[in-house]
C-alpha positions as CSV (number, residue, x, y, z in Angstrom):
1,M,45.0,-4.8,-4.5
2,R,47.8,-4.6,-6.9
3,N,50.3,-5.9,-4.2
4,L,48.0,-9.0,-3.2
5,H,47.4,-10.0,-6.9
6,A,51.0,-10.2,-7.7
7,L,51.7,-12.5,-4.3
8,A,48.9,-14.6,-6.1
9,S,50.8,-15.3,-9.5
10,L,53.7,-16.0,-7.2
11,A,51.9,-18.7,-4.9
12,E,50.6,-20.1,-8.1
13,E,54.0,-20.3,-9.7
14,I,55.3,-22.0,-6.9
15,A,52.7,-24.6,-6.3
16,V,53.1,-25.1,-10.0
17,E,57.1,-25.7,-9.3
18,L,56.0,-27.9,-6.7
19,G,53.8,-29.8,-8.9
20,E,55.7,-33.5,-8.9
21,P,58.3,-35.0,-6.2
22,G,61.8,-34.9,-7.7
23,S,61.4,-31.4,-9.2
24,P,64.1,-29.3,-9.0
25,A,62.0,-26.7,-6.5
26,T,61.2,-29.8,-4.4
27,H,65.1,-29.8,-3.2
28,V,66.8,-27.9,-0.6
29,G,70.4,-27.7,-1.4
30,N,71.9,-30.1,-2.8
31,H,69.1,-32.4,-0.5
32,T,66.0,-34.5,-1.2
33,P,63.4,-33.8,1.7
34,R,62.6,-36.2,4.1
35,P,59.2,-37.8,3.4
36,Q,57.7,-37.6,6.6
37,S,58.9,-34.1,7.8
38,L,56.3,-31.8,7.5
39,A,58.5,-29.0,8.2
40,G,61.1,-29.7,5.5
41,G,59.3,-32.4,3.7
42,S,56.7,-34.0,1.6
43,A,54.7,-34.0,3.8
44,G,54.5,-30.2,3.8
45,I,54.1,-29.7,0.1
46,A,50.9,-32.1,0.1
47,L,49.4,-29.9,3.0
48,L,50.1,-27.1,0.0
49,H,48.1,-29.4,-2.6
50,I,45.4,-30.7,0.0
51,E,44.7,-26.7,0.9
52,R,44.0,-26.1,-2.8
53,A,42.1,-29.2,-3.3
54,F,39.3,-27.4,-1.4
55,T,38.4,-25.2,-3.6
56,Q,40.1,-26.8,-6.5
57,P,39.1,-30.3,-6.8
58,E,41.8,-31.1,-9.7
59,H,44.5,-30.7,-7.2
60,R,43.3,-33.7,-5.5
61,A,45.5,-35.6,-7.9
62,V,48.1,-33.9,-7.3
63,A,47.6,-33.9,-3.2
64,H,47.1,-37.8,-3.2
65,T,50.8,-38.2,-5.1
66,W,52.6,-35.9,-2.1
67,L,50.6,-37.6,0.3
68,S,51.9,-41.2,-0.3
69,T,55.2,-39.4,-1.1
70,A,55.3,-38.4,2.3
71,A,54.0,-42.2,3.6
72,C,56.9,-44.0,1.3
73,D,58.3,-45.1,4.0
74,D,57.9,-47.1,7.0
75,L,56.5,-44.0,9.7
76,D,57.7,-43.3,12.5
77,G,55.9,-43.8,15.5
78,S,58.7,-43.6,18.0
79,P,58.2,-41.5,21.3
80,S,60.5,-39.0,19.5
81,S,58.1,-38.3,16.6
82,C,56.2,-34.9,16.9
83,L,54.0,-32.8,15.3
84,F,56.1,-31.8,12.5
85,Y,58.0,-35.8,11.7
86,G,56.8,-39.0,11.6
87,V,53.2,-40.5,12.5
88,P,51.9,-37.2,14.2
89,A,53.0,-35.3,11.4
90,L,50.8,-37.6,8.6
91,A,47.9,-37.8,11.0
92,F,47.7,-34.2,10.5
93,L,48.2,-34.0,7.3
94,T,45.7,-37.2,6.7
95,H,43.5,-35.4,8.6
96,A,43.7,-32.4,6.6
97,A,43.0,-34.5,3.5
98,A,39.8,-36.2,4.5
99,E,38.4,-32.9,5.2
100,A,39.3,-31.9,1.6
101,T,38.3,-35.1,-0.3
102,G,35.8,-37.0,2.5
103,G,38.0,-39.9,1.7
104,Y,41.4,-41.8,3.7
105,Q,38.8,-42.3,6.8
106,H,40.5,-45.8,7.8
107,A,44.5,-43.5,7.6
108,Q,42.9,-41.4,9.5
109,A,41.7,-43.8,12.0
110,D,44.5,-45.5,12.3
111,L,47.2,-42.5,12.5
112,A,45.1,-41.0,14.8
113,T,45.4,-44.3,17.6
114,A,48.7,-43.9,17.0
115,T,49.5,-40.4,17.3
116,R,47.6,-40.7,20.7
117,Q,50.3,-43.6,21.8
118,V,52.4,-41.6,21.2
119,T,51.3,-38.7,23.2
120,R,50.5,-41.5,26.4
121,A,54.2,-42.2,26.2
122,R,55.4,-38.8,26.1
123,L,53.0,-37.5,28.9
124,T,53.9,-40.3,31.0
125,A,57.5,-39.7,30.7
126,A,56.9,-35.7,31.2
127,H,55.3,-36.5,34.4
128,A,57.6,-38.5,35.6
129,R,60.8,-36.0,34.7
130,I,58.4,-33.4,36.9
131,D,58.0,-36.1,40.0
132,R,62.3,-36.6,39.8
133,G,61.9,-33.2,40.8
134,E,63.9,-31.9,36.7
135,R,63.5,-29.6,34.7
136,P,62.3,-29.8,31.4
137,A,64.5,-30.4,27.6
138,L,62.7,-27.7,25.3
139,A,61.5,-31.0,23.2
140,E,59.0,-32.0,26.0
141,F,57.3,-29.1,26.0
142,D,57.3,-27.1,22.7
143,L,55.3,-26.7,19.7
144,I,58.1,-28.1,17.0
145,R,58.9,-31.4,19.2
146,G,57.1,-31.7,22.3
147,L,53.9,-32.0,23.6
148,T,52.3,-28.6,22.5
149,G,52.8,-29.8,19.2
150,L,50.8,-33.2,19.5
151,G,48.2,-31.0,21.8
152,A,48.0,-28.8,18.8
153,Y,46.6,-31.8,16.1
154,L,44.7,-33.2,19.4
155,L,43.0,-30.0,19.9
156,L,42.1,-29.8,16.1
157,R,41.3,-33.6,15.3
158,S,39.5,-34.4,18.9
159,P,39.0,-32.0,21.1
160,D,37.1,-33.9,23.6
161,H,39.1,-36.3,23.7
162,R,40.7,-37.6,27.2
163,I,44.3,-37.3,25.8
164,T,43.7,-33.7,24.6
165,R,42.5,-32.6,28.2
166,D,45.8,-34.4,29.6
167,V,48.2,-32.9,27.7
168,L,46.4,-29.5,29.0
169,I,46.9,-30.9,32.2
170,Y,50.8,-31.8,31.9
171,L,50.7,-27.7,30.1
172,V,49.1,-26.7,33.6
173,R,51.8,-28.4,35.7
174,L,54.3,-27.5,33.4
175,T,53.9,-23.8,34.3
176,E,54.2,-24.2,38.2
177,S,57.4,-24.5,39.5
178,L,59.2,-27.4,40.9
179,P,59.5,-27.7,44.4
180,G,62.8,-25.5,46.2
181,D,62.7,-23.8,43.1
182,D,62.1,-20.0,42.3
183,L,62.2,-20.4,38.2
184,P,59.4,-21.4,36.6
185,G,58.7,-24.8,35.5
186,W,59.6,-24.3,32.2
187,W,63.0,-23.2,32.6
188,T,65.4,-25.5,31.1
189,E,69.1,-27.0,31.6
190,H,70.0,-26.0,28.4
191,G,70.8,-23.5,25.9
192,P,68.3,-22.5,23.0
193,T,69.5,-25.2,20.2
194,G,70.6,-27.5,22.9
195,Q,73.3,-26.6,24.3
196,A,75.0,-28.2,27.1
197,P,74.5,-26.5,30.7
198,T,78.3,-26.5,30.7
199,D,78.0,-24.0,27.5
200,Y,75.2,-22.4,28.6
201,P,75.6,-21.9,32.9
202,G,72.3,-22.2,34.6
203,G,69.9,-23.2,31.2
204,H,67.3,-20.4,30.1
205,G,64.0,-18.8,30.0
206,N,62.5,-19.2,26.2
207,F,60.1,-16.7,25.0
208,G,59.1,-18.4,21.6
209,M,56.2,-19.7,19.4
210,A,58.3,-22.6,18.1
211,H,60.2,-23.7,21.4
212,G,59.4,-21.4,24.3
213,I,56.5,-20.9,26.8
214,T,54.6,-18.8,24.3
215,G,53.8,-22.1,22.2
216,P,51.9,-23.5,25.5
217,L,50.7,-20.3,26.5
218,T,48.4,-20.4,23.1
219,L,47.7,-23.8,23.2
220,L,46.2,-23.9,26.6
221,A,43.9,-20.4,25.2
222,L,42.6,-21.8,22.3
223,A,41.5,-24.8,24.2
224,L,39.7,-22.1,26.6
225,R,38.3,-20.2,23.6
226,Q,36.4,-23.7,22.7
227,G,35.7,-24.4,25.9
228,V,38.1,-27.2,26.4
229,A,39.1,-26.6,30.2
230,V,41.0,-28.2,33.0
231,P,41.6,-27.6,36.7
232,G,44.2,-25.4,36.9
233,H,43.6,-23.3,33.4
234,A,43.0,-20.3,33.8
235,E,45.9,-20.2,36.7
236,A,48.1,-21.6,34.5
237,I,47.3,-18.8,31.3
238,A,48.0,-16.1,33.8
239,R,51.4,-17.3,35.2
240,I,52.5,-17.1,31.7
241,C,51.1,-13.6,30.7
242,A,52.6,-12.6,34.2
243,W,56.0,-13.9,33.3
244,L,55.5,-12.1,30.1
245,D,54.6,-8.9,31.7
246,A,57.9,-9.4,33.4
247,W,60.3,-9.3,30.5
248,Q,58.3,-6.8,28.4
249,Q,61.0,-4.3,27.7
250,P,60.4,-0.5,26.7
251,H,61.4,1.2,23.2
252,D,60.8,4.3,21.2
253,A,59.1,2.1,18.8
254,G,57.3,-0.1,20.9
255,S,57.4,-2.5,23.4
256,W,59.2,-6.0,22.8
257,W,60.4,-9.1,24.2
258,P,63.5,-11.3,24.4
259,R,64.1,-14.5,22.6
260,T,65.7,-15.8,25.5
261,I,67.0,-14.8,29.3
262,T,69.7,-16.7,31.1
263,L,69.9,-17.5,34.1
264,A,72.3,-14.3,35.1
265,E,69.6,-12.2,33.9
266,A,66.6,-13.9,35.6
267,R,68.7,-13.6,38.9
268,T,69.0,-9.5,38.0
269,G,65.8,-8.7,36.7
270,C,67.6,-7.4,33.8
271,C,67.5,-8.0,30.0
272,D,70.9,-8.3,28.0
273,Q,69.5,-8.3,24.6
274,P,69.7,-4.5,23.3
275,G,66.8,-4.1,21.6
276,P,64.1,-5.9,19.7
277,A,64.9,-8.8,16.8
278,Q,63.7,-9.8,14.0
279,P,59.9,-9.6,14.0
280,S,59.5,-13.2,13.4
281,W,56.4,-15.9,14.4
282,C,59.0,-18.6,15.6
283,Y,60.5,-16.0,18.4
284,G,59.9,-12.5,17.6
285,T,57.1,-9.9,18.7
286,P,54.5,-10.8,15.9
287,G,54.2,-14.4,17.4
288,I,54.7,-13.5,21.0
289,V,51.2,-11.1,20.3
290,R,49.5,-13.5,18.9
291,A,49.9,-15.5,22.1
292,L,48.8,-12.8,24.2
293,Q,46.2,-11.8,22.1
294,V,44.4,-15.1,21.9
295,A,45.0,-15.6,25.9
296,A,43.4,-11.7,26.1
297,L,40.3,-13.2,24.1
298,A,40.2,-16.4,26.2
299,T,40.4,-14.4,29.4
300,H,37.7,-11.5,28.7
301,D,41.2,-9.0,29.0
302,T,40.7,-6.2,26.8
303,T,43.4,-4.6,28.2
304,R,45.8,-6.7,27.7
305,Q,44.6,-7.3,23.9
306,H,45.0,-3.3,23.3
307,T,48.6,-3.9,25.1
308,A,49.8,-6.8,22.6
309,E,48.0,-5.6,19.5
310,A,49.7,-2.0,20.3
311,A,53.2,-3.8,20.6
312,L,52.4,-5.1,16.6
313,L,51.6,-2.2,15.6
314,N,54.5,-0.3,16.4
315,C,56.4,-2.8,15.4
316,L,55.1,-3.0,11.8
317,N,56.0,0.7,12.2
318,D,59.7,0.1,13.0
319,P,61.7,0.4,9.7
320,D,64.9,-0.5,11.5
321,Q,62.8,-4.3,12.6
322,L,61.5,-4.4,9.5
323,A,65.1,-4.3,7.5
324,R,65.7,-7.5,9.8
325,I,63.3,-9.4,7.6
326,I,65.8,-10.9,4.7
327,D,63.7,-14.1,3.6
328,P,60.4,-15.1,2.7
329,S,59.9,-17.8,5.2
330,L,57.0,-18.5,7.1
331,C,59.2,-19.0,10.4
332,H,61.0,-16.1,10.3
333,G,60.9,-14.1,7.3
334,A,58.8,-12.4,5.6
335,A,55.8,-14.4,4.9
336,G,55.4,-15.5,8.9
337,L,55.3,-11.3,9.4
338,L,52.4,-10.9,6.8
339,Y,50.4,-14.2,7.8
340,T,51.2,-13.4,11.6
341,T,49.9,-10.2,11.5
342,W,47.2,-11.2,9.2
343,R,45.7,-13.4,11.8
344,V,46.1,-10.8,14.4
345,A,44.3,-7.9,12.9
346,R,41.4,-10.5,11.8
347,D,40.8,-10.7,15.4
348,A,42.0,-7.4,16.6
349,A,39.8,-4.7,18.2
350,T,40.5,-2.0,15.6
351,D,41.4,-2.0,11.8
352,E,44.8,-0.3,12.1
353,L,46.7,-3.8,11.6
354,N,44.9,-4.1,8.3
355,N,46.5,-0.9,6.9
356,H,50.2,-2.4,7.0
357,L,48.9,-5.9,5.0
358,P,50.0,-4.2,1.6
359,M,52.9,-3.2,2.7
360,L,53.9,-6.4,4.1
361,A,52.6,-8.1,0.9
362,T,55.2,-6.0,-0.9
363,L,57.9,-7.0,1.1
364,L,56.9,-10.6,0.8
365,T,56.7,-10.5,-3.4
366,D,60.5,-8.8,-3.1
367,Q,61.8,-11.3,-1.2
368,L,60.1,-14.5,-3.2
369,V,61.6,-12.6,-7.0
370,T,64.9,-12.1,-5.1
371,S,65.0,-15.9,-3.4
372,Q,65.8,-19.1,-4.6
373,R,62.3,-21.2,-4.4
374,N,62.9,-24.8,-2.4
375,G,60.2,-27.1,-1.0
376,E,60.4,-26.6,2.8
377,L,57.1,-25.4,4.7
378,L,58.4,-23.6,7.4
379,E,61.5,-21.9,5.8
380,G,61.1,-22.1,2.2
381,S,58.4,-21.4,-0.9
382,T,55.7,-23.8,0.6
383,G,54.6,-22.1,3.6
384,A,55.4,-19.0,1.4
385,A,52.5,-20.1,-0.9
386,L,50.2,-21.2,1.8
387,A,50.1,-18.2,3.4
388,I,49.8,-15.9,0.3
389,H,47.0,-18.0,-0.1
390,A,44.8,-17.2,2.9
391,V,45.6,-13.6,3.0
392,V,44.9,-13.1,-0.6
393,T,41.0,-14.9,-0.5
394,D,40.7,-13.3,3.1
395,T,39.5,-16.5,4.3
396,R,40.9,-19.1,7.3
397,P,42.3,-21.8,5.6
398,S,39.8,-24.6,4.8
399,S,42.6,-27.3,5.8
400,Q,43.2,-25.3,9.2
401,W,47.2,-26.1,8.1
402,D,48.0,-22.9,10.5
403,A,46.7,-24.9,13.4
404,C,50.3,-26.5,12.8
405,L,51.9,-22.4,13.7
406,L,48.9,-22.4,16.2
407,L,48.1,-19.5,14.5
408,S,44.6,-21.3,13.6
């Protein structure tokens, strides 16, 4: 398929450009990447070369160089560290490297222990917050900065460990409304980007995979599919799905969900967002569809699965939504749309979504050709190259790097 061959060549170019620390393509604007950042630093670039090392052993040396660069400074193991930065990011990375090479066993064990300690501290603080009857910050529970991200690593690395179950127990509790509150337990007092309550009266409810409730939904569903369940597990999934059902919006081009809702919208039950936004992994229809699809598969709900997959299919048939994709990124661009669609298609009840992959491959090719290269995983060339590698080979990533997106 010509579209995929062109993409494969671009992915190879990107990997070569990102071969050495300090090369121009590893910079973001005028800044060098933070070593410990999985989202936009050396850790993310290391992940690209680790994935390639599974099938091309000659890339092991390059992967080791980038892994060493990511770990060159004192690692951040503070309670604010997370899947995408600090000790947990290096734990995720080293787990992949150990799988690829058979090495790094001591480092992997030490980083896993340190990540469990971070997670335990975060859980203690989260339960104390719930006990006080206070609403959470997004960073407490979301995928990028919170306990869902830590849980994604733990489910991958130690599915049977007590700490993994404790994260799931916390997420079940998160879905329960606080005493005397008619809003969901994940409702936050702040705005989507941390705006103060005075700037965002009443806070908001967030639907995104990256920062909202579909991240916890996906982790709960993935765990249930693996047979890792805790008391109230299925009920928590049902509560989140009911929320998404209530806010699913009709549209000529198929249903969609808002990125966020305000307190005023929650009170009226009416969404002010005029129509679907960009079809992205982080906030849009593709990410939400994947969450609902995994939830449907975990609970054997074929009706929900068909409804979710139809929403993505309709989204891909809408030229207005596709026109909102203006960059090649994994987070909110063409790589994320292609990769998320590919993951949904692999589990879909029909083959219809597969028919859209060549078009999405062309879209990503066009975006990569015209965009400046950089070394970011979420918003740059690194993530695009990882997505391409999986889609072109039509195989699940050996490193399971996509677990950090909850797409694995």
